[in-house]
N, C-alpha and C positions, 0 to 999 in steps of 0.2 A: 286435578282432583277427580277421582272416579267414584261414582255412586252406583252401587250394585243393589238393585231391588230384588228381594228374595221371597216371592209368593209361594214358592215350593216349600221353603222352610216354615212359612206361616201356616201352611195347610197340612203338612204331612202328618202331624200328630193328632189331628182332629178325628174323633170317632164318627162324627156325622159326615157322610160323604157329600162333598160339594159337587153338584151335577156338572157334567162336562161343559154344557153350554154356558153355565155361570162362570166357570173358570176361563173359558174362551173370551167371554164378554169382559171380564176383569183384565185379562192379559192384553187384550186389544186396546183397552184404555191405557194401561201402563206403557204400551208401545208408543203412545203419543206424548208422554211426559218429557222424555229426553234423557232417561237413565243411560249410563254407559252400557250396562248389561242387565239382563233380567234372568235370574236363576228360576226358571219356569217350571221344571219338572224333573223326574228321575226315571231312569231305566234300571229298576231294581225289582226284586221279587215282590209280586203282588201280595203274597201271603204276609210278608214282613211289613210292607208299607202299602196297605190297601188303598189309601187315599190317592196314590199316584198310579193306579192301575190303568188310567186313561191317558197317560202322557202322550202316547203316539196319536191317539184320536184328537187330543187338544192341539197338537202340533199341526195336524192336517187342516184344522179349521181356523188357525190363526190368520189374521190379515196383517201381514207385515208391511206391505206397501212400500213407502219411501222412508220408513223409519230407519234411523242409523243405529238404533239400539241392537246390541248383539244378544243372542240367546245362549244360556248355559244350562246343561243337563248334568245331573249327578249320576254317576255310575259306581257300582261296588265291585265289579269284576270285568273280565274281558268280554264276556257275553253282552253285558250292558254297553260296553264301549262299541262293540260291533253294531248293536242296535242303534245307538245314538249317531254313529258315523254314517248311517244310511241317509241322513237328512242334511241337505245343504244348508238349511236355515240355522242349524246348530253350529255355533262358532267355538264354544268352549265345552270341554268335558271336565267335570269336577270329581275329584276322588278324595274321600276322607281317610287320612292316615293318622292314626292315634299315637300319642306318646305313651298311652296306657295300654299295656299288653292285655289287660282284662277287657277294656272297652273295644280294642281292635277285634278281638275274638267275638265279642258280643255284637258288634256292629257289622262285621263282614265275614265272620266265621273263619278268619285267618289269624295266624300269628303275625307279629310285625314283620318278621323276616319274609313270610309268605306274601304279605301285603306289598312289600317292596318289589318282589318279583312280579306281582300283578301290575303294580304301577309302571314298571318298565315295559310290560306288554301293552298297557294302555297308551303309554307315550309313543310306542312304535306305531300303534294304530292311528293316533293323532297325526303323526308325521305323514303316514301314508294317505290320510284323508284330508290333510291341510286344516286340521283343527289345532287349537291350543289347549294345553293341560293346566288346570288349576288344581293344586293340591292343598287341601285343608289340613293343617296340623291340629287335630281335635284334641281336647283335654290339654290345650296349650298353656293353661295357667294353673293346672292342678287337676286332681281327680278324686273321686270318693272311694276308691278301691285300695288305698294305701300302696299303690304302685309308685315307683320312684319318680320324683319330679324335681327339676332344677332348671333355671333359665339356660344353663350351659347345655342341657339335653336338647332344648329347643334349637340352639345354635348348631348342634351336631346334626339334627334332622334337616335343618335348612341347608347345611353343606351337602348332605347326601342328596337332597332333592335338586339342588343346583347341578350336581354331577349327573343325575338322571335326566336332566333337561326339562324340569318343570318350568313352564313359562310364567306362572304366577304362583305365589305361595301366600296363603291366607291363614293367619294364626287365629284359631277359634277357641273362644271360651265357652265350651259346650254346655256347662252347667251353671254359668253365671257366678263363678267364684273369684273372678278378677277384681282388683281394686284399682283406683287411679295410680297408686304407688307401684303395684306390680306391672301394670300396663306400661307405665313410663319406663320402668327398669328394663323390661323385655324389649320394647320397641326401640329404645335407645341403643341397646346392644346390637340388635339385628340390623337396624338401618345403618349403623356406623360400620359394621363389619361387612355388610353386603350392600353397598350403596347402589350397585347396578341392577339389583333384583327388584321386581315389583312385589312388594310385601303388603298384604292387606290385613284388615282387622274384621273378624267376624265375631262380634261380641254379643253375648246374651246378658240381659240386665233387667232389673226392676225399673219402673219409671223414675224412682227417687234418686238413683245414682247414675243414670244414663249420661247426663250432660258432663259430669266430671270424668267419666270414662272416655267419652268422645274427646274432651279437652286433652286428656293425658296422651291419647294415641296421636292426635294431631300435632301437639307440641313436640312429640318425640319422632316426628318424621313420617307418620302414616299419611299416604295420599290415596288410599283406596279403602272405602268403608262399605261394608254390607249392612243393609237395614231392611226392615219390613214395616210397611205403613201400619200405624196404630200399635206397633210393637207386638204384633201377633207372632206366635211361633214357639219353637223349642224343639229339642231333640227327643223323640219318643223312645230312642234306644238307650238313653243315658240314665234317667231316673223316672220315678213315678209321676212327679209333677213337672210341668213344662214351664221353664223360665224363658220369657219372651225375648225376641230379638230387640236390638236397638231400634227405636221408632225412627223411621226415615225422616219424619217431620222434625224430630229433635236434632238429627244430624244436620239437616239443611238450615235450621234456625241457628245452630251454633256456628256453622261455616259463614253464614251471613253476618253474624256478629263479629267475625274475624276479617270481614271484607272479602271473603272467598265466595264466588258466585258460579257454581256449576250451572251448566246449560240446561236448566230445568224450566219447563213452561208452567208458571204458577196456576194458570187457569185449568190446564189439563190435570195438574197434580191435585188440585182441589176436587175435581171430578172423581179422581181415583180414590181419594179419601172417602168421599161420600159413597162410592160404589162398594168399597171395602166394608163399610159399616152395614151395608145392605146384604152383602153376600156371605160374610162370615157368620156362623152361628154364634149365639150368645156366649161370650167368654168372660 
C-alpha cells in the first residue's frame, strides 16, 4: 500500500502566498513521516499557478537526509519536464491528462491529441534522466462541461498510457463528483483488465463521504492513495470552488480498521498535522 502526500495540491489554489521557508519547514516535517512519495511542487507557469513559483527554491532548501520518501513534481509541458529533470532529488514527474477536451485545453492549453504528444516527449525525458512518469487521468469520473464520459473511455486512456510507457496511472476525481458506486465500478474494471499496472486514486471529496470513497477504492483493488493532511486542496483550474483532497488521516484510519499498516511514524505524522494547521491560512 502506497500513501502519496500532496501538499502541492493542498497549496496550489490558495490566494494567500505561503512563504517559501514555511513550505520548506512543512515539507521537511513530511519527509520524516514515512510516506512513499510527496507531491511537493510543480514546474508550471508562475502566471497560472502563482503559489508554485518558488518550487525550485523550495527544492534547494529541503533537507532530505536519510528519508526514503520520494519526491514528485507536476509538469504541464516539456519545458517543465526539462526543469524538473535537472534535480536528482525528484524521482517522479506527474502529468495531468484529461478525459475532458474542454478541461485539457483549460488546464494545459492543448487538445487531448496534443497532450498525448507532449506526454510522449515527457516520457522520453524521464527515460533519459532516470525518472518515472505518473500520469493523472483528470476528470476521471465525469466533468461539468458536458464532454463525453464513460468508464470505457477511461479504459481506453489507460491502454494508451500503458503503450506510451507511463509508470504509474492515477485516476483523478478532479471536481469531487465520484460516488462509492462509480469508484467501485471503475476501479474494478481497471484493476481486473490491467493487473500489472500501478493504478492509483486521486480523489477529491467532502469530509462527509470520504470514508465510503476510500472503502470503495480499496475493496476494488486500489493500492495507491493520494491524500492531503486535513483535506486541504482542490484544482484551481476546474471550477470556482475548491473541493478538497481526501484527508490523509482518514485514509490511514480506514486502512488501520482493515488491518493494513503503512509504514507511517505516528509521532511525526501528528507533528505534521499540527504544523499544517499553523501554516495553512484559514480555510
